[in-house]
C-alpha positions as a Markdown table, in Angstrom:
| # | Residue | x | y | z |
|---|---|---|---|---|
| 1 | Met | -99.2 | -17.5 | -103.6 |
| 2 | Lys | -97.2 | -18.9 | -107.0 |
| 3 | Leu | -93.6 | -18.7 | -106.8 |
| 4 | Leu | -91.3 | -18.7 | -109.9 |
| 5 | Val | -88.3 | -20.9 | -108.8 |
| 6 | Leu | -85.4 | -20.6 | -111.1 |
| 7 | Asp | -82.3 | -22.7 | -111.7 |
| 8 | Ala | -84.2 | -26.4 | -111.3 |
| 9 | Gly | -82.6 | -29.1 | -109.4 |
| 10 | His | -80.8 | -26.9 | -106.8 |
| 11 | Cys | -80.8 | -28.3 | -103.4 |
| 12 | Leu | -82.6 | -25.2 | -102.3 |
| 13 | Asn | -85.8 | -25.6 | -104.7 |
| 14 | Leu | -86.1 | -29.4 | -103.9 |
| 15 | Ala | -86.6 | -28.2 | -100.6 |
| 16 | Leu | -89.1 | -25.8 | -101.4 |
| 17 | Ala | -90.9 | -28.4 | -103.2 |
| 18 | Arg | -90.8 | -31.1 | -100.5 |
| 19 | Leu | -92.2 | -28.3 | -98.1 |
| 20 | Val | -94.9 | -27.0 | -100.7 |
| 21 | His | -96.1 | -30.4 | -101.7 |
| 22 | Arg | -97.2 | -30.3 | -97.6 |
| 23 | Arg | -99.2 | -26.9 | -97.9 |
| 24 | Ser | -102.1 | -26.0 | -99.7 |
| 25 | Asp | -101.6 | -22.7 | -99.6 |
| 26 | Thr | -98.2 | -22.4 | -102.1 |
| 27 | Glu | -97.7 | -23.2 | -105.8 |
| 28 | Leu | -94.1 | -23.5 | -107.3 |
| 29 | Val | -93.3 | -23.2 | -111.1 |
| 30 | Ile | -89.5 | -24.3 | -111.0 |
| 31 | Glu | -87.9 | -23.8 | -114.4 |
| 32 | Pro | -84.5 | -24.3 | -115.3 |
| 33 | Gly | -81.9 | -21.4 | -115.6 |
| 34 | Leu | -82.0 | -17.9 | -115.0 |
| 35 | Ala | -83.6 | -17.3 | -118.3 |
| 36 | Val | -87.0 | -15.5 | -117.8 |
| 37 | Asp | -88.2 | -12.1 | -119.9 |
| 38 | Ala | -91.3 | -9.9 | -119.0 |
| 39 | Ala | -93.1 | -11.6 | -121.4 |
| 40 | His | -93.1 | -15.2 | -119.6 |
| 41 | Leu | -94.0 | -13.2 | -116.0 |
| 42 | Arg | -96.9 | -11.5 | -117.4 |
| 43 | Glu | -98.1 | -14.9 | -118.5 |
| 44 | Leu | -97.3 | -16.8 | -115.1 |
| 45 | Ala | -98.2 | -13.9 | -112.9 |
| 46 | Pro | -96.3 | -15.1 | -110.2 |
| 47 | Asp | -96.2 | -13.3 | -106.5 |
| 48 | Ala | -92.4 | -13.6 | -106.7 |
| 49 | Val | -89.5 | -14.7 | -108.7 |
| 50 | Val | -87.0 | -16.8 | -106.4 |
| 51 | Ile | -83.5 | -17.3 | -107.0 |
| 52 | Pro | -81.4 | -20.1 | -105.4 |
| 53 | Pro | -77.5 | -19.2 | -104.2 |
| 54 | Leu | -74.6 | -19.5 | -106.3 |
| 55 | Ser | -72.9 | -21.7 | -103.9 |
| 56 | Ala | -68.9 | -21.4 | -102.6 |
| 57 | Pro | -68.9 | -18.5 | -105.7 |
| 58 | Met | -65.0 | -18.2 | -104.3 |
| 59 | Glu | -64.3 | -22.0 | -105.2 |
| 60 | Ile | -65.5 | -22.0 | -109.2 |
| 61 | Glu | -64.5 | -20.5 | -112.4 |
| 62 | Pro | -65.0 | -16.7 | -112.6 |
| 63 | Ala | -66.8 | -16.8 | -115.8 |
| 64 | Ala | -69.7 | -18.9 | -114.1 |
| 65 | Val | -70.2 | -16.3 | -111.1 |
| 66 | Ile | -70.0 | -13.6 | -114.2 |
| 67 | Thr | -72.8 | -15.3 | -116.0 |
| 68 | His | -75.0 | -16.1 | -112.8 |
| 69 | Gly | -75.0 | -12.4 | -112.0 |
| 70 | Glu | -76.2 | -11.6 | -115.8 |
| 71 | Gly | -78.6 | -14.0 | -115.4 |
| 72 | Val | -79.7 | -12.2 | -112.1 |
| 73 | Glu | -79.7 | -8.8 | -114.1 |
| 74 | Ala | -81.9 | -10.2 | -116.8 |
| 75 | Cys | -84.5 | -11.2 | -114.1 |
| 76 | Leu | -84.1 | -8.0 | -112.2 |
| 77 | Thr | -85.1 | -6.1 | -115.6 |
| 78 | Ala | -88.3 | -8.5 | -116.3 |
| 79 | Cys | -89.5 | -8.1 | -112.5 |
| 80 | Arg | -89.1 | -4.4 | -112.6 |
| 81 | Glu | -90.7 | -4.2 | -116.2 |
| 82 | Thr | -93.6 | -6.0 | -114.5 |
| 83 | Asp | -93.7 | -4.8 | -110.9 |
| 84 | Thr | -92.8 | -8.7 | -109.6 |
| 85 | Pro | -91.0 | -8.9 | -106.3 |
| 86 | Leu | -87.7 | -10.6 | -106.8 |
| 87 | Val | -86.0 | -12.7 | -104.3 |
| 88 | Trp | -82.0 | -13.5 | -104.3 |
| 89 | Cys | -80.3 | -15.7 | -102.2 |
| 90 | Val | -76.3 | -15.4 | -101.7 |
| 91 | Ser | -73.7 | -17.3 | -100.4 |
| 92 | Asp | -71.8 | -15.2 | -97.2 |
| 93 | Gln | -68.6 | -16.0 | -99.3 |
| 94 | Leu | -69.1 | -12.7 | -100.6 |
| 95 | Tyr | -68.1 | -11.7 | -97.5 |
| 96 | Gln | -64.8 | -13.1 | -99.1 |
| 97 | Asp | -62.4 | -11.5 | -95.9 |
| 98 | Gly | -65.0 | -12.7 | -93.3 |
| 99 | Phe | -65.4 | -10.2 | -90.3 |
| 100 | Glu | -64.2 | -10.7 | -86.4 |
| 101 | Thr | -67.4 | -10.1 | -84.8 |
| 102 | Pro | -70.8 | -11.5 | -86.8 |
| 103 | Ile | -71.6 | -9.5 | -89.7 |
| 104 | Asp | -74.9 | -7.4 | -89.7 |
| 105 | Glu | -77.0 | -6.8 | -92.7 |
| 106 | His | -76.3 | -3.2 | -93.5 |
| 107 | Val | -72.9 | -4.6 | -93.7 |
| 108 | Ile | -72.3 | -4.5 | -97.9 |
| 109 | Pro | -70.0 | -6.9 | -98.9 |
| 110 | Ala | -66.3 | -5.9 | -100.3 |
| 111 | Pro | -64.8 | -8.7 | -101.8 |
| 112 | Arg | -61.2 | -8.4 | -103.5 |
| 113 | Asp | -62.4 | -10.6 | -106.1 |
| 114 | Glu | -63.3 | -9.2 | -109.7 |
| 115 | Ser | -66.2 | -11.8 | -110.1 |
| 116 | Leu | -67.9 | -11.4 | -106.6 |
| 117 | Arg | -67.4 | -8.0 | -107.6 |
| 118 | Arg | -69.6 | -8.3 | -110.2 |
| 119 | Leu | -72.7 | -9.7 | -107.9 |
| 120 | Ile | -71.8 | -6.9 | -105.5 |
| 121 | Ala | -72.8 | -4.6 | -108.4 |
| 122 | Val | -76.1 | -6.5 | -109.1 |
| 123 | Gly | -76.7 | -6.5 | -105.6 |
| 124 | Asp | -76.7 | -2.9 | -105.6 |
| 125 | Ser | -78.3 | -2.7 | -109.0 |
| 126 | Ile | -81.8 | -4.4 | -106.9 |
| 127 | Arg | -81.8 | -2.3 | -104.2 |
| 128 | Arg | -81.4 | 1.0 | -105.8 |
| 129 | Ser | -84.2 | 0.0 | -108.5 |
| 130 | His | -86.3 | -2.4 | -107.2 |
| 131 | Pro | -87.9 | -1.5 | -103.8 |
| 132 | Arg | -89.9 | -4.9 | -103.6 |
| 133 | His | -86.7 | -7.6 | -103.3 |
| 134 | Leu | -85.2 | -9.6 | -100.8 |
| 135 | Ile | -81.8 | -10.4 | -100.6 |
| 136 | Val | -81.2 | -13.1 | -98.8 |
| 137 | Arg | -77.0 | -13.8 | -97.5 |
| 138 | Leu | -77.3 | -17.7 | -96.5 |
| 139 | Gly | -74.4 | -19.9 | -94.4 |
| 140 | Pro | -73.3 | -22.9 | -96.7 |
| 141 | Leu | -76.4 | -24.9 | -97.3 |
| 142 | Phe | -76.7 | -28.4 | -96.7 |
| 143 | Ala | -78.8 | -31.2 | -97.7 |
| 144 | Leu | -79.4 | -34.9 | -98.7 |
| 145 | Glu | -80.0 | -34.1 | -102.4 |
| 146 | Gly | -80.1 | -31.3 | -105.8 |
| 147 | Gly | -77.0 | -29.4 | -106.7 |
| 148 | His | -74.7 | -27.7 | -104.3 |
| 149 | Ala | -76.3 | -29.8 | -101.0 |
| 150 | Trp | -72.6 | -30.6 | -100.0 |
| 151 | Leu | -74.0 | -32.9 | -97.3 |
| 152 | Ser | -74.7 | -35.4 | -99.6 |
| 153 | Gly | -71.4 | -35.4 | -101.0 |
| 154 | Val | -69.3 | -35.6 | -97.9 |
| 155 | Ile | -71.8 | -38.8 | -96.8 |
| 156 | Asp | -70.8 | -40.6 | -100.3 |
| 157 | Ser | -67.1 | -40.1 | -99.9 |
| 158 | Leu | -67.6 | -41.4 | -96.4 |
| 159 | Ala | -69.1 | -44.3 | -97.1 |
| 160 | Asn | -67.4 | -45.0 | -99.8 |
| 161 | Gly | -63.9 | -44.9 | -97.7 |
| 162 | Glu | -62.8 | -41.8 | -99.5 |
| 163 | Glu | -60.8 | -38.9 | -97.6 |
| 164 | Val | -62.9 | -35.9 | -97.0 |
| 165 | Arg | -60.8 | -33.0 | -96.8 |
| 166 | Ala | -62.4 | -29.4 | -94.9 |
| 167 | Ala | -60.7 | -26.6 | -93.8 |
| 168 | Gln | -59.5 | -26.3 | -89.9 |
| 169 | Asp | -59.5 | -22.8 | -90.2 |
| 170 | Val | -63.0 | -21.1 | -92.1 |
| 171 | Ile | -65.5 | -20.4 | -89.3 |
| 172 | Phe | -69.0 | -20.0 | -90.7 |
| 173 | Cys | -72.9 | -21.0 | -89.8 |
| 174 | Pro | -73.9 | -24.0 | -92.1 |
| 175 | Thr | -77.5 | -23.9 | -93.0 |
| 176 | Ser | -80.3 | -26.8 | -93.7 |
| 177 | Ala | -81.9 | -25.9 | -96.9 |
| 178 | Asp | -85.0 | -27.4 | -95.6 |
| 179 | Ala | -84.8 | -24.5 | -92.9 |
| 180 | Val | -84.5 | -21.7 | -95.6 |
| 181 | Ala | -87.2 | -23.0 | -97.8 |
| 182 | Met | -89.4 | -22.7 | -94.6 |
| 183 | Ala | -88.1 | -19.4 | -93.9 |
| 184 | Leu | -88.5 | -18.0 | -97.4 |
| 185 | Val | -92.3 | -19.0 | -97.8 |
| 186 | Gly | -93.2 | -17.9 | -94.5 |
| 187 | Met | -91.7 | -14.4 | -95.3 |
| 188 | Leu | -92.9 | -14.1 | -98.5 |
| 189 | His | -96.8 | -14.9 | -97.3 |
| 190 | Gln | -95.9 | -12.3 | -94.6 |
| 191 | Leu | -95.4 | -10.1 | -97.3 |
| 192 | Ala | -98.0 | -10.9 | -99.8 |
| 193 | Cys | -100.6 | -9.7 | -96.6 |
| 194 | Gly | -99.2 | -6.4 | -96.5 |
| 195 | Ser | -95.7 | -6.6 | -94.3 |
| 196 | Asn | -93.5 | -3.7 | -96.2 |
| 197 | Ala | -90.5 | -5.2 | -95.0 |
| 198 | Trp | -88.4 | -5.8 | -97.8 |
| 199 | Gly | -84.7 | -5.4 | -97.9 |
| 200 | Ala | -81.5 | -7.6 | -97.4 |
| 201 | Tyr | -81.3 | -10.2 | -94.5 |
| 202 | His | -79.1 | -12.7 | -93.1 |
| 203 | Leu | -80.0 | -16.7 | -92.4 |
| 204 | Ala | -78.1 | -19.2 | -91.2 |
| 205 | Gly | -77.8 | -22.2 | -88.7 |
| 206 | Thr | -76.3 | -21.5 | -85.2 |
| 207 | Glu | -73.5 | -22.3 | -83.7 |
| 208 | Pro | -70.2 | -21.1 | -85.7 |
| 209 | Val | -68.1 | -24.1 | -86.6 |
| 210 | Ser | -65.4 | -25.0 | -89.0 |
| 211 | Ala | -65.8 | -27.2 | -92.0 |
| 212 | Tyr | -63.3 | -30.2 | -90.6 |
| 213 | Thr | -65.4 | -29.9 | -87.2 |
| 214 | Phe | -68.7 | -30.2 | -89.3 |
| 215 | Thr | -67.5 | -33.1 | -90.9 |
| 216 | Ser | -65.8 | -34.8 | -88.7 |
| 217 | Met | -69.3 | -34.6 | -86.5 |
| 218 | Val | -71.0 | -36.1 | -89.5 |
| 219 | Arg | -68.6 | -38.7 | -89.8 |
| 220 | Thr | -69.1 | -40.0 | -86.0 |
| 221 | Gln | -72.9 | -39.5 | -86.3 |
| 222 | Leu | -73.1 | -41.6 | -89.0 |
| 223 | Ser | -70.8 | -44.3 | -87.8 |
| 224 | Thr | -73.0 | -44.5 | -84.7 |
| 225 | Arg | -76.3 | -44.8 | -86.6 |
| 226 | Leu | -74.5 | -47.2 | -88.8 |
| 227 | Glu | -73.3 | -49.6 | -85.8 |
| 228 | Gly | -76.8 | -48.8 | -84.2 |
| 229 | Leu | -78.3 | -50.6 | -87.5 |
| 230 | Gly | -75.6 | -53.5 | -87.3 |
| 231 | Glu | -73.7 | -52.2 | -90.6 |
| 232 | His | -69.8 | -52.2 | -90.7 |
| 233 | Ile | -68.6 | -49.7 | -92.8 |
| 234 | Glu | -65.3 | -48.5 | -93.2 |
| 235 | Leu | -65.6 | -45.0 | -93.5 |
| 236 | Gly | -63.1 | -42.6 | -94.6 |
| 237 | Glu | -61.1 | -40.3 | -93.1 |
| 238 | Val | -61.6 | -36.3 | -92.5 |
| 239 | Lys | -58.6 | -34.6 | -93.1 |
| 240 | Ala | -57.9 | -30.9 | -91.7 |
| 241 | Leu | -56.6 | -28.3 | -94.4 |
| 242 | Lys | -55.4 | -25.0 | -93.3 |
| 243 | His | -55.5 | -22.1 | -95.8 |
| 244 | His | -55.0 | -19.1 | -93.2 |
| 245 | His | -51.6 | -19.3 | -90.8 |
| 246 | Asp | -52.5 | -16.5 | -88.7 |
| 247 | Gln | -55.7 | -16.6 | -87.5 |
| 248 | Pro | -59.2 | -18.3 | -88.7 |
| 249 | Leu | -61.4 | -16.2 | -91.4 |
| 250 | Arg | -64.9 | -15.9 | -89.9 |
| 251 | Arg | -67.8 | -15.6 | -91.6 |
| 252 | Val | -70.6 | -15.7 | -89.1 |
| 253 | Leu | -73.8 | -14.1 | -90.0 |
| 254 | Asn | -76.0 | -12.1 | -87.5 |
| 255 | Cys | -80.0 | -13.0 | -88.0 |
| 256 | Arg | -81.4 | -10.8 | -85.5 |
| 257 | Arg | -83.2 | -8.9 | -88.2 |
| 258 | Val | -84.9 | -11.5 | -90.2 |
| 259 | Leu | -86.2 | -12.6 | -86.6 |
| 260 | Glu | -87.2 | -9.0 | -85.6 |
| 261 | Ala | -89.3 | -8.3 | -89.1 |
| 262 | Phe | -90.7 | -11.9 | -89.7 |
| 263 | Gly | -90.4 | -13.9 | -86.3 |
| 264 | Val | -87.8 | -16.6 | -88.1 |
| 265 | His | -85.9 | -18.0 | -85.6 |
| 266 | Gln | -82.2 | -19.8 | -86.6 |
| 267 | Lys | -82.3 | -23.5 | -86.4 |
| 268 | Pro | -79.5 | -25.8 | -84.9 |
| 269 | Trp | -77.6 | -27.2 | -87.6 |
| 270 | Arg | -76.9 | -29.9 | -85.5 |
| 271 | Leu | -80.4 | -31.0 | -85.4 |
| 272 | Glu | -81.0 | -30.7 | -88.9 |
| 273 | Val | -77.5 | -32.8 | -89.7 |
| 274 | Gly | -79.6 | -35.5 | -87.3 |
| 275 | Arg | -82.8 | -35.5 | -88.8 |
| 276 | Leu | -80.9 | -35.7 | -92.3 |
| 277 | Leu | -78.9 | -38.5 | -91.2 |
| 278 | Asp | -81.5 | -40.4 | -89.7 |
| 279 | Glu | -83.2 | -40.1 | -93.2 |
| 280 | Trp | -80.3 | -41.6 | -95.3 |
| 281 | Cys | -79.9 | -44.6 | -92.8 |
| 282 | Gln | -83.6 | -45.5 | -93.5 |
| 283 | Ala | -82.9 | -45.1 | -97.0 |
| 284 | His | -79.5 | -47.2 | -96.8 |
| 285 | Gln | -81.4 | -49.7 | -94.3 |
| 286 | Ala | -84.1 | -50.3 | -97.1 |
| 287 | Thr | -82.1 | -50.9 | -100.2 |
| 288 | Gly | -80.3 | -53.3 | -97.9 |
| 289 | Gly | -76.7 | -51.3 | -97.9 |
| 290 | Glu | -76.3 | -52.1 | -101.4 |
| 291 | Asp | -77.0 | -48.3 | -102.2 |
| 292 | Arg | -74.7 | -45.9 | -100.6 |
| 293 | Ala | -76.0 | -42.7 | -103.1 |
| 294 | Ser | -77.9 | -39.9 | -101.3 |
| 295 | Pro | -81.8 | -40.9 | -101.3 |
């Protein structure tokens, strides 16, 4: 199976590359940006085009969100013309106001923000005009390297003694980029083998948590591991922020459908964070503690 993956350098793309390197049944072609046309697709003949998520679209310039949407639309046009399956990963932030209960796949996001509504329109167009598609809504991604990796920035700031601010009243399910890569490849192989389970799915880590609790746990586990290595680093503090004074905003994705259709289980984010912290500490120890950047 050959996959054309766009937006080189994204943490999900790097996770896909690591995974595919260990397999013999999947080939990746990774290209920068979202610029792809029908002629290029005919030349490459991929089994699917994969677009990684625009992480935290609520926290960036609206123009960047609109530009992303336009790029996805251009990919959709090329995929429709060549009948190439399209996989578009999106952020859970499209559910701008959250829900009190876990959010099912059939619930279409209805954000108030104009630029986010632009992405919803793109998703509507994909569902309406291109049957062979996957729209995969993800919890906040974390990884040690690549664009939008989140965890790497948290670790680096803490290791450099910097204060890390995180919301105490926004609840979500952090999601390992490695876990998403494994799930996507497994899903696409099943679809290539005849499954007809195209459509929208949710994929996130287990156990809802606030950004503050997640970051505090990272700090605690990092401190424990560094002490075990005999390292004495004054880690930065974690400061709690409050954005919603009445009640916490919850974006908890119900991932039951991806289990029923593909057998994909959610991975506990705590275990994934622990594994990545072990990797970071090994690299930190290998450099003698001189290089605190992410591996």
